[in-house]
N, CA, C and O atoms as a Tripos MOL2 file, in Angstrom:
@<TRIPOS>MOLECULE
protein
  216   215    54     0     0
PROTEIN
NO_CHARGES

@<TRIPOS>ATOM
      1 N          -9.6910   35.8960   33.4600 N.3       1 MET1
      2 CA         -8.8980   34.3180   32.7690 C.3       1 MET1
      3 C          -7.8550   34.7340   31.1050 C.2       1 MET1
      4 O          -6.9560   33.9410   30.8260 O.2       1 MET1
      5 N          -8.0360   35.6740   30.3800 N.am      2 LYS2
      6 CA         -7.2490   35.5860   29.3440 C.3       2 LYS2
      7 C          -5.9520   35.8910   29.9930 C.2       2 LYS2
      8 O          -4.9490   35.1790   29.9430 O.2       2 LYS2
      9 N          -6.1160   37.3820   30.8010 N.am      3 GLN3
     10 CA         -5.2580   38.4760   31.3480 C.3       3 GLN3
     11 C          -4.7820   37.3850   32.2010 C.2       3 GLN3
     12 O          -4.0510   36.8800   31.3490 O.2       3 GLN3
     13 N          -4.6220   36.5910   33.2780 N.am      4 GLU4
     14 CA         -3.9820   35.8890   33.6990 C.3       4 GLU4
     15 C          -3.2000   34.1300   33.0020 C.2       4 GLU4
     16 O          -2.6180   33.2120   33.5790 O.2       4 GLU4
     17 N          -3.4970   34.3060   31.8950 N.am      5 GLY5
     18 CA         -3.1410   33.5870   31.9160 C.3       5 GLY5
     19 C          -1.4580   33.9890   30.0400 C.2       5 GLY5
     20 O          -0.6510   33.3830   29.3340 O.2       5 GLY5
     21 N          -1.9810   35.2780   30.2780 N.am      6 LEU6
     22 CA         -0.8860   36.3260   29.7660 C.3       6 LEU6
     23 C           0.0760   36.8350   30.6170 C.2       6 LEU6
     24 O           1.2330   36.9050   30.2000 O.2       6 LEU6
     25 N          -0.1800   37.1840   31.6780 N.am      7 LYS7
     26 CA         -0.0410   37.2110   32.1080 C.3       7 LYS7
     27 C           1.9990   37.3030   32.4240 C.2       7 LYS7
     28 O           2.6820   38.2340   32.8510 O.2       7 LYS7
     29 N           2.4760   35.5860   31.8750 N.am      8 TYR8
     30 CA          3.3750   35.1680   32.6420 C.3       8 TYR8
     31 C           3.8970   34.9190   31.0440 C.2       8 TYR8
     32 O           5.0690   34.6010   30.8410 O.2       8 TYR8
     33 N           2.9000   35.0950   29.8850 N.am      9 PHE9
     34 CA          4.0040   35.7920   28.4450 C.3       9 PHE9
     35 C           5.4080   37.1310   28.5010 C.2       9 PHE9
     36 O           5.0360   37.6750   27.4610 O.2       9 PHE9
     37 N           5.8680   37.4470   28.6590 N.am     10 THR10
     38 CA          5.7580   38.8620   28.9260 C.3      10 THR10
     39 C           7.1600   39.1110   28.2500 C.2      10 THR10
     40 O           7.5290   40.2050   27.8230 O.2      10 THR10
     41 N           8.0060   37.7570   28.2070 N.am     11 ASP11
     42 CA          8.8840   37.7690   27.3670 C.3      11 ASP11
     43 C           8.7120   37.6950   25.5020 C.2      11 ASP11
     44 O           8.1850   36.6250   25.1970 O.2      11 ASP11
     45 N           9.0330   38.5670   24.2730 N.am     12 THR12
     46 CA          8.4870   38.5720   23.8220 C.3      12 THR12
     47 C           8.6830   37.9850   22.7370 C.2      12 THR12
     48 O           7.8900   37.4570   21.9570 O.2      12 THR12
     49 N          10.6680   38.1870   22.6990 N.am     13 HIS13
     50 CA         11.9490   37.6680   22.1030 C.3      13 HIS13
     51 C          11.1330   35.7500   21.8330 C.2      13 HIS13
     52 O          10.7000   35.3430   20.7550 O.2      13 HIS13
     53 N          11.1500   35.1510   22.8180 N.am     14 LEU14
     54 CA         10.7060   33.7130   23.0120 C.3      14 LEU14
     55 C           9.8050   32.8790   22.5250 C.2      14 LEU14
     56 O          10.0610   31.7500   22.1060 O.2      14 LEU14
     57 N           7.8200   33.8260   22.5890 N.am     15 THR15
     58 CA          7.0610   34.1440   22.2550 C.3      15 THR15
     59 C           7.0280   34.3520   20.5290 C.2      15 THR15
     60 O           6.3870   33.3420   20.2370 O.2      15 THR15
     61 N           7.1810   34.7080   19.8420 N.am     16 GLY16
     62 CA          8.3190   35.3500   18.3820 C.3      16 GLY16
     63 C           9.0270   34.2620   17.9130 C.2      16 GLY16
     64 O           8.8500   33.7260   16.8190 O.2      16 GLY16
     65 N          10.0660   33.8500   18.9980 N.am     17 MET17
     66 CA         10.6120   31.8610   17.8270 C.3      17 MET17
     67 C          10.0560   31.4760   18.1140 C.2      17 MET17
     68 O          10.0770   30.4390   17.4520 O.2      17 MET17
     69 N           8.9420   31.3680   19.1010 N.am     18 GLY18
     70 CA          7.5880   30.0320   19.1680 C.3      18 GLY18
     71 C           7.2180   30.0340   17.8120 C.2      18 GLY18
     72 O           7.6490   29.1290   17.0970 O.2      18 GLY18
     73 N           6.2200   31.2220   17.1710 N.am     19 LEU19
     74 CA          5.7140   31.3280   16.5460 C.3      19 LEU19
     75 C           6.6280   31.3220   14.9820 C.2      19 LEU19
     76 O           6.0900   31.0450   13.9100 O.2      19 LEU19
     77 N           7.8980   31.6390   15.1150 N.am     20 LEU20
     78 CA          8.6350   31.5670   13.7080 C.3      20 LEU20
     79 C           8.8950   29.9350   13.8670 C.2      20 LEU20
     80 O           8.7210   29.3310   12.8080 O.2      20 LEU20
     81 N           9.2290   29.2200   14.8500 N.am     21 ILE21
     82 CA         10.2360   27.9830   14.7990 C.3      21 ILE21
     83 C           8.3810   26.5720   14.3410 C.2      21 ILE21
     84 O           8.3980   25.3790   14.0400 O.2      21 ILE21
     85 N           7.4310   27.3240   14.4800 N.am     22 PHE22
     86 CA          6.4200   26.2280   14.2600 C.3      22 PHE22
     87 C           5.6030   27.0130   12.4910 C.2      22 PHE22
     88 O           4.9510   26.3340   11.6970 O.2      22 PHE22
     89 N           5.8400   28.1340   12.3650 N.am     23 PHE23
     90 CA          5.6230   28.3730   10.7610 C.3      23 PHE23
     91 C           6.2420   27.4060   10.3040 C.2      23 PHE23
     92 O           5.8880   26.4270    9.6460 O.2      23 PHE23
     93 N           7.5500   27.8720   10.8440 N.am     24 ILE24
     94 CA          8.7740   26.8020    9.5760 C.3      24 ILE24
     95 C           9.1270   25.4200    9.4470 C.2      24 ILE24
     96 O          10.0120   25.0170    8.6920 O.2      24 ILE24
     97 N           8.4800   24.7550   10.1350 N.am     25 PHE25
     98 CA          7.2720   23.3690   10.7030 C.3      25 PHE25
     99 C           6.6090   23.5540    9.3450 C.2      25 PHE25
    100 O           6.9380   23.3100    8.1850 O.2      25 PHE25
    101 N           5.2450   24.2310   10.1140 N.am     26 PHE26
    102 CA          4.6640   24.0530    8.5120 C.3      26 PHE26
    103 C           5.0550   24.1370    7.7780 C.2      26 PHE26
    104 O           4.5170   23.2670    7.0930 O.2      26 PHE26
    105 N           6.0180   24.7910    6.9680 N.am     27 VAL27
    106 CA          5.6080   24.6580    6.3080 C.3      27 VAL27
    107 C           6.5820   24.2330    5.5680 C.2      27 VAL27
    108 O           6.4370   24.3130    4.3480 O.2      27 VAL27
    109 N           8.0020   23.5920    6.2030 N.am     28 GLY28
    110 CA          8.5000   22.4090    6.0110 C.3      28 GLY28
    111 C           7.9460   21.1090    5.3700 C.2      28 GLY28
    112 O           8.3620   20.4270    4.4340 O.2      28 GLY28
    113 N           6.3930   20.9440    6.5470 N.am     29 VAL29
    114 CA          5.4510   19.8670    6.5170 C.3      29 VAL29
    115 C           4.9200   20.2230    4.8810 C.2      29 VAL29
    116 O           4.6980   19.2650    4.1400 O.2      29 VAL29
    117 N           4.7830   21.2490    4.5070 N.am     30 LEU30
    118 CA          4.0520   22.0680    3.3190 C.3      30 LEU30
    119 C           4.9030   20.8130    1.5230 C.2      30 LEU30
    120 O           4.5930   19.9710    0.6800 O.2      30 LEU30
    121 N           6.3960   21.9330    2.1990 N.am     31 PHE31
    122 CA          7.1300   20.1690    0.8300 C.3      31 PHE31
    123 C           6.9620   19.6940    0.6050 C.2      31 PHE31
    124 O           6.8450   19.4310   -0.5920 O.2      31 PHE31
    125 N           6.5800   18.4610    2.3110 N.am     32 TRP32
    126 CA          7.1920   18.0890    2.3390 C.3      32 TRP32
    127 C           5.8400   16.6390    1.8830 C.2      32 TRP32
    128 O           6.3310   15.6060    1.4280 O.2      32 TRP32
    129 N           4.5260   16.6830    2.0190 N.am     33 VAL33
    130 CA          3.6300   16.3730    1.5670 C.3      33 VAL33
    131 C           3.6610   16.7140   -0.0500 C.2      33 VAL33
    132 O           3.8670   15.7480   -0.7840 O.2      33 VAL33
    133 N           3.4710   18.0280   -0.6770 N.am     34 TYR34
    134 CA          3.2790   17.9780   -2.1270 C.3      34 TYR34
    135 C           4.7530   18.4060   -3.0780 C.2      34 TYR34
    136 O           4.8870   19.2310   -3.9830 O.2      34 TYR34
    137 N           6.1870   17.0430   -2.1520 N.am     35 ARG35
    138 CA          7.1050   17.3500   -3.2900 C.3      35 ARG35
    139 C           6.9180   15.9790   -4.6450 C.2      35 ARG35
    140 O           6.5500   14.8190   -4.4620 O.2      35 ARG35
    141 N           7.2290   16.4920   -5.6560 N.am     36 LYS36
    142 CA          6.9750   14.9990   -7.2010 C.3      36 LYS36
    143 C           6.6210   14.2740   -6.2870 C.2      36 LYS36
    144 O           5.5830   14.2390   -5.6250 O.2      36 LYS36
    145 N           7.9620   13.4080   -6.2630 N.am     37 SER37
    146 CA          8.9410   12.1150   -5.7880 C.3      37 SER37
    147 C           7.3540   11.4860   -4.9540 C.2      37 SER37
    148 O           6.9570   10.4340   -5.4560 O.2      37 SER37
    149 N           6.5470   11.9930   -3.8740 N.am     38 SER38
    150 CA          5.0050   11.7180   -3.6810 C.3      38 SER38
    151 C           4.2670   11.2600   -3.7620 C.2      38 SER38
    152 O           3.8820   10.6880   -2.7420 O.2      38 SER38
    153 N           3.4310   11.1140   -5.0410 N.am     39 THR39
    154 CA          3.3180   11.2980   -5.4820 C.3      39 THR39
    155 C           2.7590    9.6460   -6.2540 C.2      39 THR39
    156 O           1.6970    9.7530   -6.8670 O.2      39 THR39
    157 N           3.1410    8.7840   -6.2510 N.am     40 GLU40
    158 CA          3.4830    7.2860   -6.2860 C.3      40 GLU40
    159 C           3.2830    6.7150   -5.1530 C.2      40 GLU40
    160 O           2.8510    5.5730   -4.9980 O.2      40 GLU40
    161 N           3.7940    8.0040   -3.7480 N.am     41 ILE41
    162 CA          3.0760    6.5640   -2.6740 C.3      41 ILE41
    163 C           1.6890    7.2810   -2.9840 C.2      41 ILE41
    164 O           1.4150    7.6540   -4.1250 O.2      41 ILE41
    165 N           0.9540    7.4290   -2.0600 N.am     42 TYR42
    166 CA          0.2350    9.1780   -2.3530 C.3      42 TYR42
    167 C          -1.3510    7.7590   -2.9470 C.2      42 TYR42
    168 O          -2.3150    7.2910   -2.3410 O.2      42 TYR42
    169 N          -0.7230    7.5610   -4.5810 N.am     43 HIS43
    170 CA         -1.1240    7.0000   -5.3670 C.3      43 HIS43
    171 C          -1.6350    5.5660   -4.6600 C.2      43 HIS43
    172 O          -2.8140    5.2780   -4.4500 O.2      43 HIS43
    173 N          -0.4050    4.6890   -4.3260 N.am     44 LYS44
    174 CA         -0.5700    3.8130   -3.2990 C.3      44 LYS44
    175 C          -1.7500    3.5830   -2.3180 C.2      44 LYS44
    176 O          -2.2970    2.5170   -2.0340 O.2      44 LYS44
    177 N          -1.9400    4.4950   -1.9910 N.am     45 MET45
    178 CA         -2.8280    5.0360   -0.5990 C.3      45 MET45
    179 C          -3.8130    5.1550   -0.7280 C.2      45 MET45
    180 O          -4.5560    4.9480    0.2310 O.2      45 MET45
    181 N          -4.5250    5.6900   -2.4200 N.am     46 GLU46
    182 CA         -5.0820    6.2350   -1.8830 C.3      46 GLU46
    183 C          -6.4730    4.7100   -2.8570 C.2      46 GLU46
    184 O          -7.6840    4.7970   -3.0590 O.2      46 GLU46
    185 N          -5.3640    3.4290   -3.2200 N.am     47 GLN47
    186 CA         -6.5750    2.6740   -3.4250 C.3      47 GLN47
    187 C          -6.3650    1.1640   -2.4760 C.2      47 GLN47
    188 O          -6.7460   -0.0060   -2.5150 O.2      47 GLN47
    189 N          -5.4790    2.0810   -1.6100 N.am     48 ILE48
    190 CA         -5.8110    1.0670   -0.3570 C.3      48 ILE48
    191 C          -7.4900    0.0100   -0.2290 C.2      48 ILE48
    192 O          -7.7810   -1.1220   -0.6170 O.2      48 ILE48
    193 N          -8.1860    0.9860    0.4340 N.am     49 PRO49
    194 CA         -9.3730    0.8130    0.2610 C.3      49 PRO49
    195 C         -10.4900    0.0540   -0.2450 C.2      49 PRO49
    196 O         -11.3000   -0.6670    0.3370 O.2      49 PRO49
    197 N         -10.3290    0.4360   -1.6950 N.am     50 LEU50
    198 CA        -10.8830   -0.1710   -2.8310 C.3      50 LEU50
    199 C         -10.8350   -2.1060   -3.3350 C.2      50 LEU50
    200 O         -11.6130   -2.8250   -3.9600 O.2      50 LEU50
    201 N          -9.0480   -2.4070   -2.4340 N.am     51 GLN51
    202 CA         -9.0310   -3.5090   -3.1090 C.3      51 GLN51
    203 C          -9.2190   -5.0220   -1.7680 C.2      51 GLN51
    204 O          -9.0340   -5.3850   -0.6060 O.2      51 GLN51
    205 N          -9.6630   -5.3400   -2.9610 N.am     52 ASP52
    206 CA        -10.3890   -6.9910   -2.1930 C.3      52 ASP52
    207 C          -9.9520   -8.0430   -1.1520 C.2      52 ASP52
    208 O          -9.3230   -9.0230   -1.5510 O.2      52 ASP52
    209 N         -10.2200   -7.9150    0.0480 N.am     53 GLY53
    210 CA         -9.4140   -8.7890    1.2430 C.3      53 GLY53
    211 C          -8.1090   -8.8570    0.6630 C.2      53 GLY53
    212 O          -8.5080   -9.6400   -0.1990 O.2      53 GLY53
    213 N          -6.5120   -8.6810    0.2870 N.am     54 GLU54
    214 CA         -5.7130   -9.1390    0.7480 C.3      54 GLU54
    215 C          -4.8640   -9.0280    1.2360 C.2      54 GLU54
    216 O          -4.2300  -10.0160    1.6040 O.2      54 GLU54
@<TRIPOS>BOND
     1     1     2 1
     2     2     3 1
     3     3     4 2
     4     3     5 am
     5     5     6 1
     6     6     7 1
     7     7     8 2
     8     7     9 am
     9     9    10 1
    10    10    11 1
    11    11    12 2
    12    11    13 am
    13    13    14 1
    14    14    15 1
    15    15    16 2
    16    15    17 am
    17    17    18 1
    18    18    19 1
    19    19    20 2
    20    19    21 am
    21    21    22 1
    22    22    23 1
    23    23    24 2
    24    23    25 am
    25    25    26 1
    26    26    27 1
    27    27    28 2
    28    27    29 am
    29    29    30 1
    30    30    31 1
    31    31    32 2
    32    31    33 am
    33    33    34 1
    34    34    35 1
    35    35    36 2
    36    35    37 am
    37    37    38 1
    38    38    39 1
    39    39    40 2
    40    39    41 am
    41    41    42 1
    42    42    43 1
    43    43    44 2
    44    43    45 am
    45    45    46 1
    46    46    47 1
    47    47    48 2
    48    47    49 am
    49    49    50 1
    50    50    51 1
    51    51    52 2
    52    51    53 am
    53    53    54 1
    54    54    55 1
    55    55    56 2
    56    55    57 am
    57    57    58 1
    58    58    59 1
    59    59    60 2
    60    59    61 am
    61    61    62 1
    62    62    63 1
    63    63    64 2
    64    63    65 am
    65    65    66 1
    66    66    67 1
    67    67    68 2
    68    67    69 am
    69    69    70 1
    70    70    71 1
    71    71    72 2
    72    71    73 am
    73    73    74 1
    74    74    75 1
    75    75    76 2
    76    75    77 am
    77    77    78 1
    78    78    79 1
    79    79    80 2
    80    79    81 am
    81    81    82 1
    82    82    83 1
    83    83    84 2
    84    83    85 am
    85    85    86 1
    86    86    87 1
    87    87    88 2
    88    87    89 am
    89    89    90 1
    90    90    91 1
    91    91    92 2
    92    91    93 am
    93    93    94 1
    94    94    95 1
    95    95    96 2
    96    95    97 am
    97    97    98 1
    98    98    99 1
    99    99   100 2
   100    99   101 am
   101   101   102 1
   102   102   103 1
   103   103   104 2
   104   103   105 am
   105   105   106 1
   106   106   107 1
   107   107   108 2
   108   107   109 am
   109   109   110 1
   110   110   111 1
   111   111   112 2
   112   111   113 am
   113   113   114 1
   114   114   115 1
   115   115   116 2
   116   115   117 am
   117   117   118 1
   118   118   119 1
   119   119   120 2
   120   119   121 am
   121   121   122 1
   122   122   123 1
   123   123   124 2
   124   123   125 am
   125   125   126 1
   126   126   127 1
   127   127   128 2
   128   127   129 am
   129   129   130 1
   130   130   131 1
   131   131   132 2
   132   131   133 am
   133   133   134 1
   134   134   135 1
   135   135   136 2
   136   135   137 am
   137   137   138 1
   138   138   139 1
   139   139   140 2
   140   139   141 am
   141   141   142 1
   142   142   143 1
   143   143   144 2
   144   143   145 am
   145   145   146 1
   146   146   147 1
   147   147   148 2
   148   147   149 am
   149   149   150 1
   150   150   151 1
   151   151   152 2
   152   151   153 am
   153   153   154 1
   154   154   155 1
   155   155   156 2
   156   155   157 am
   157   157   158 1
   158   158   159 1
   159   159   160 2
   160   159   161 am
   161   161   162 1
   162   162   163 1
   163   163   164 2
   164   163   165 am
   165   165   166 1
   166   166   167 1
   167   167   168 2
   168   167   169 am
   169   169   170 1
   170   170   171 1
   171   171   172 2
   172   171   173 am
   173   173   174 1
   174   174   175 1
   175   175   176 2
   176   175   177 am
   177   177   178 1
   178   178   179 1
   179   179   180 2
   180   179   181 am
   181   181   182 1
   182   182   183 1
   183   183   184 2
   184   183   185 am
   185   185   186 1
   186   186   187 1
   187   187   188 2
   188   187   189 am
   189   189   190 1
   190   190   191 1
   191   191   192 2
   192   191   193 am
   193   193   194 1
   194   194   195 1
   195   195   196 2
   196   195   197 am
   197   197   198 1
   198   198   199 1
   199   199   200 2
   200   199   201 am
   201   201   202 1
   202   202   203 1
   203   203   204 2
   204   203   205 am
   205   205   206 1
   206   206   207 1
   207   207   208 2
   208   207   209 am
   209   209   210 1
   210   210   211 1
   211   211   212 2
   212   211   213 am
   213   213   214 1
   214   214   215 1
   215   215   216 2
@<TRIPOS>SUBSTRUCTURE
     1 MET1         2 RESIDUE 1 A MET
     2 LYS2         6 RESIDUE 1 A LYS
     3 GLN3        10 RESIDUE 1 A GLN
     4 GLU4        14 RESIDUE 1 A GLU
     5 GLY5        18 RESIDUE 1 A GLY
     6 LEU6        22 RESIDUE 1 A LEU
     7 LYS7        26 RESIDUE 1 A LYS
     8 TYR8        30 RESIDUE 1 A TYR
     9 PHE9        34 RESIDUE 1 A PHE
    10 THR10       38 RESIDUE 1 A THR
    11 ASP11       42 RESIDUE 1 A ASP
    12 THR12       46 RESIDUE 1 A THR
    13 HIS13       50 RESIDUE 1 A HIS
    14 LEU14       54 RESIDUE 1 A LEU
    15 THR15       58 RESIDUE 1 A THR
    16 GLY16       62 RESIDUE 1 A GLY
    17 MET17       66 RESIDUE 1 A MET
    18 GLY18       70 RESIDUE 1 A GLY
    19 LEU19       74 RESIDUE 1 A LEU
    20 LEU20       78 RESIDUE 1 A LEU
    21 ILE21       82 RESIDUE 1 A ILE
    22 PHE22       86 RESIDUE 1 A PHE
    23 PHE23       90 RESIDUE 1 A PHE
    24 ILE24       94 RESIDUE 1 A ILE
    25 PHE25       98 RESIDUE 1 A PHE
    26 PHE26      102 RESIDUE 1 A PHE
    27 VAL27      106 RESIDUE 1 A VAL
    28 GLY28      110 RESIDUE 1 A GLY
    29 VAL29      114 RESIDUE 1 A VAL
    30 LEU30      118 RESIDUE 1 A LEU
    31 PHE31      122 RESIDUE 1 A PHE
    32 TRP32      126 RESIDUE 1 A TRP
    33 VAL33      130 RESIDUE 1 A VAL
    34 TYR34      134 RESIDUE 1 A TYR
    35 ARG35      138 RESIDUE 1 A ARG
    36 LYS36      142 RESIDUE 1 A LYS
    37 SER37      146 RESIDUE 1 A SER
    38 SER38      150 RESIDUE 1 A SER
    39 THR39      154 RESIDUE 1 A THR
    40 GLU40      158 RESIDUE 1 A GLU
    41 ILE41      162 RESIDUE 1 A ILE
    42 TYR42      166 RESIDUE 1 A TYR
    43 HIS43      170 RESIDUE 1 A HIS
    44 LYS44      174 RESIDUE 1 A LYS
    45 MET45      178 RESIDUE 1 A MET
    46 GLU46      182 RESIDUE 1 A GLU
    47 GLN47      186 RESIDUE 1 A GLN
    48 ILE48      190 RESIDUE 1 A ILE
    49 PRO49      194 RESIDUE 1 A PRO
    50 LEU50      198 RESIDUE 1 A LEU
    51 GLN51      202 RESIDUE 1 A GLN
    52 ASP52      206 RESIDUE 1 A ASP
    53 GLY53      210 RESIDUE 1 A GLY
    54 GLU54      214 RESIDUE 1 A GLU
């Protein structure tokens, strides 16, 4: 089954480019989430479950 699926991935350049694109996207999301200006937003969001019926 594994060999049957992998026989269509013969172009290693496209597979490598896909891996590179997804890795860059993942690192970009990490930088976006852990930037300093988002701390206030996350603090407000973590208090939402504790608010009484607003």
